N, C-alpha and C positions, 0 to 999 in steps of 0.2 A: 643455189646462187653461186657457190664456188665453182661448180663444173661449167656453168655458162660463161663466167668471167675467164676461166682458164681456156676454154675453146676460143673465145674472142681474142685473147692475148696471143695464143699460139698461132692462130690464123693470121693475125697482123704481123707476126714475126716472120712467117714463112712466105708471105705474099710478095713477089717481085723484089727480091733481095739481091739483084745482080750488081748494083753499084756499091762502091766502098761505103758511101754514106748510108745506103739502105741496109748494108750488112751490119753496120754499127747499131742502127736502130733495131735490127732484128735481134742482135745480141742483148741489147738492153731489155727488149720486150720478153725475151726468153728468161732472163734473170728475174724479172718481175713475176713471170709465170711460175717459176720455181718457188718464189716466195709465197705465192698463192697456194701452191701444192702443200708446202710445209704448214701454212696456216690452216688449211682445210683438214689435214691429218691431225693437227693438234686439237682442233675442235672436235673431231670424231672421237679421238682418244679420250678427251675430257668427258664427252657424253657417255662413252662406254664404261668409264671408271666411276662416274658419279652415281652413287647408290640412291640418290633421291630422284633420278630421272630415268624411268624405264619405258617411256612412251616413244613410239615411232611417230615422227611428224607426218601430218596429213599428206604433204607433197610426195613422200616416199610411199605411203600406204596406197595411194591411188594409182601407182605405176606398177604394182605387182600383185599377183594372185596369192591367196593364202587359204589353205584348206586345213580345218581343225575339227576336232570332235570333243565333246564332253562325255566322259565315261561315267556311268553310274551302275550300281548293282542293286537288283530288286529280288530279294529272296521269296520264293513261292510260299513258304510256310508263314511268312510275316507280311504278306501282301496287304492284308486288311489294315495293318499298322502304317505301312509306308506308301500306299497308293496316293493318298492325298498330298504327300510330300512330292512325289513324282509329278503330280498334276501342277503344283505351283512352280516346280522347277521348269517344266515344259512351258508354262505360261511366260515365265521370265525369259526363257530362250526365245520365244516368239516375239516378245516385245523388244528384246535386245537387237534382233536381226534387222529391225527397221533403221538402225543407226550404222549398220556395217557399210564399208566401202563396197562399190559394185562388183569388184573381183574377188571378194572374200566369201567363203562358204564355211558355215559352222553347223555341224550335225550333232545329234545326240545319239550315243550308242548305249542302249540298255541291255545289260547282260542279265539273264534270269534262268533259273533252273526249272522254270515253268514254260507254258506255251505262250506264244505271242498273240493268240486269239483274244485273250482277255485284255489286251492293250490296244487292239485295233480301233476302238472307239476314241482313242487319243491320237489317232493317225500314226501310231507306232507299229511297225510290222517287220516280220522276218523277210518279207519280199522287198522291202526298201533297201536298196543298195546304192552306194556311190560308185559310179562307173568312170567318172572323169572329174576334172577340176571345175567344170562349169555347170554340172547338174544342180538343180535347186536343192536347198537344205532339206534334210529328211531326218526322221527319227527311226533309227535302225534298231531292230531287236535281234540279239543273239540268243535264241531260245534253246531249251533243253540242255543247258550247261550242266556238266557233272560237278557238283559242289565238292569242296575240299574234304568234307567228312566222308566221302565215298571214294577218295583216292588213296592208294596205298602209301604214297610218299608223304601224305599229311595225316597219317593215322595218329601220330602224337597229339595233334590238335583237333581231332575229329569232334571234340565236345566244345570247341571254342566257336561262338556264334558269329564272330565278325571277320573270320579269315578270308572270306570270299571277296571282300572289298579290295584285297590285294591279289589273291590267287586268280580271280576271274580276269583281271587285267593282264596278268602274266601268261595266261593259258594260250596255247597256239591257236590262232584264228586269223583269217584274212580280213576280218571286219575292220581292221585299222590300217589296211595297206595304203589307202588313198590320202592319208592325213599327214600333213607336215608336222603339226603339233597336236598334243593331247592335253586335256584338262582332266585330272582325276578329281572327282567331286563326290561328296556325300549327298544323299537325297534331300536332306534338310537345308538346302542352300538355294541361292538365287544368283542369276546372272543379271548384271545391270547394263545400262547403256555404256558404261565405262569399259566393259569387256569388248564392246563392238569394235574398237580401234586399238586394242591392246596387243602390242607385239614387242615384248621385251627382248633384249639382246641375248639373254641366256635364261636357263630354267629358274622359275620362281616357286617358292613354297610358302605356305601360310603359317598361321600360329596355332600351336597346340597348347594344352594347359595340363601338364602332368608332372612337372618338376617345380617344386616350391622351396622357398627358403626354409632352412631348418631340417630338410630331409635330404638324404643322400641318393635319391633316385637316379639323377643324371650322372653322379659320380660313379654309381654302379654300372651304368650303361657305358661310360667311358672306359672303365676297367674291362668290361666284357669285350669292347671293340679292340682293345689292345691284345687281349688274350686270343681273339680270332684273327689277328693281323689285318684288321680293317683300317682303311684310311679314316681318320677322325678329324673333321674340319672344326670340331668344337662348337657346333651350333646346336643349341638345345631347344626343347619345346617346339618341335616341328609339327605342323598340322597335317590334316588329311588332304588338304588341297594342294595339288602339284600341277604345275603348268609348264610344259617344255616340249622339246623335240620328241617325236613319237618313240624313236628307238631308245632314247635315254629314259623316258618315263616307264616304258615297259621293262627295261632292264632293271630299273630301280624296284619295280613291283616284283620282279622275279627274285631279286636278292632279298627283299623284305619278306616274301613268302617263305623262303628257306630259313631266314633268320627267326621267324616265328617258331619254327620247329626246334631250332637249336636253343633258343631262349627257354622254351617250354621244358626241354629235356634237362638243361644244365642249371637254370637259374630259379626254378620254381619247385617247391615241394609238392608232394601228392596232395596235402591238405590245401595248399594255396590254389591248386587247380580244380578243386571241387566247386561245382556250380553253386551249391548252398553256401559256400564260403565267399566267393567273389561276386556273385550276382545278387542273391537274396540279402546277404548280410553286408555286402560291399566292404568286407574286411580287407585289411591291407592297404586301403586307400588313405592317403596318397603316397604312403611310403614305398610300397612295392605291390602292384595290383595286377592280377592276371586279366582283369577286364579290359585293360588297355594294352594288351600284348601287341596288337597290330600297330599301335602308336609307337611303342618302344622299338619294334622292328623297323617301322618306317623311318624313324629318326636315325637308326644305325645305318640303314640302307642309303638314305639320301646323303649322309656325310661321306659315304664310301663310293657311290656309283655315278656321281655327276660328271666325272671325267675332267679333263684339263680346263674345260670352260667354266666349271664350278657352278654355283647357284647362289641366289639371293633369297633370304627370308624376308618377306614383306608382309607384315601383319595388316598394313593399310590397304593391300591389294588383294590378298587371298584370305578367306575365312574371317573377313571383317564382320563384327557383330551386327546383326540385323536390328538390334535395339538402338543403334546410334541415331542421333538427330542430324548428322551430316548428310549432305546431298549425295545420293547413291552414285552419281556420275563420277565421283572421285574414287570410288571403290568398286572395281570390276566384279568382285565375287563376295557375296554376303553369306554368313553362316548363322543359323539360329542356335544360340548357346543354351545351356541348361539353366534357364532362369525364367522369371515371370515378367520381364520387361517387354514392352511392345517393340518388335514383334516376337512373341514367344510361341514356339511349336507346341509346348505343353498346354498353354491357354487356348491355342487354336484347336487342338484335338479335343479339349474339354468343352468346346462350343462357346467359349467366352467372347468370341468375336462375331457370333452369328447375327447380332442385331446392329452391327456397326454400319 
């Protein structure tokens, strides 16, 4: 509306302004036009700085193309555990696309250390490639990825089972070349119709849950950040859901991958890194726990890597609990937490929803 009024005013000011009277009218119109410019800039700045408003209005959405991809990692040796989660994520992606603007494209990129053949029944294939901005949405498989445990630079964490949720995103590949933005997501999540039109002004991260009152977990992370000369924006409990410009998301993943190694070397004892200690016994939780090494590294990286544009932590937009009774259109990305409230991934896996 501002731009239309501005054009109208400027046109009126410049048209047939030969006479003295007409020139006076032109000057008045130009002054009014300048006031409109100032007003429009003020409105735009308010929207950019208002932390409660991250939505792009529909009139802007429909006039530009936007290509993005949701990245997920599927480990070959745990496929039996995670395949049903991938299925529901893909179903939510398919449903979400029905609400997207006509010039938007959202793909899913599945990175796996296995073969893509086992995923072809889901229409996910290594032969699916985005070649341009107008191709139909596809599920792309990056197959035969070499996991972190087989890479020399990650030998320190070769026993840590969740490293590849970061390392796979940072690994050199052309699979992400055609995307303006990326969503880093866990498999146990859903996209909603709210994601279909979501284009925030800067990177957004979701909610994690590993720093609690009475424990010095995040205080220890802040001290580590200072020791490593990292930028520390002071934002705690950052989740695994990240949504932002492709280059920034991948750089954050690269930094987080390296920080996992440094954290493991410098901040965990040999005992704390034993699987029998942190997995079977879940010891150290929630004070200082090796099982969430990737979450610690992710928090350190996000606070450091987002650049001049910064980031917003929005627990209502990313990693919002799937057990909520609120309408999903208000929450672009849902996450199934470790509980037994509907919808619970544990109850789903146990077959408790089979007769619903």
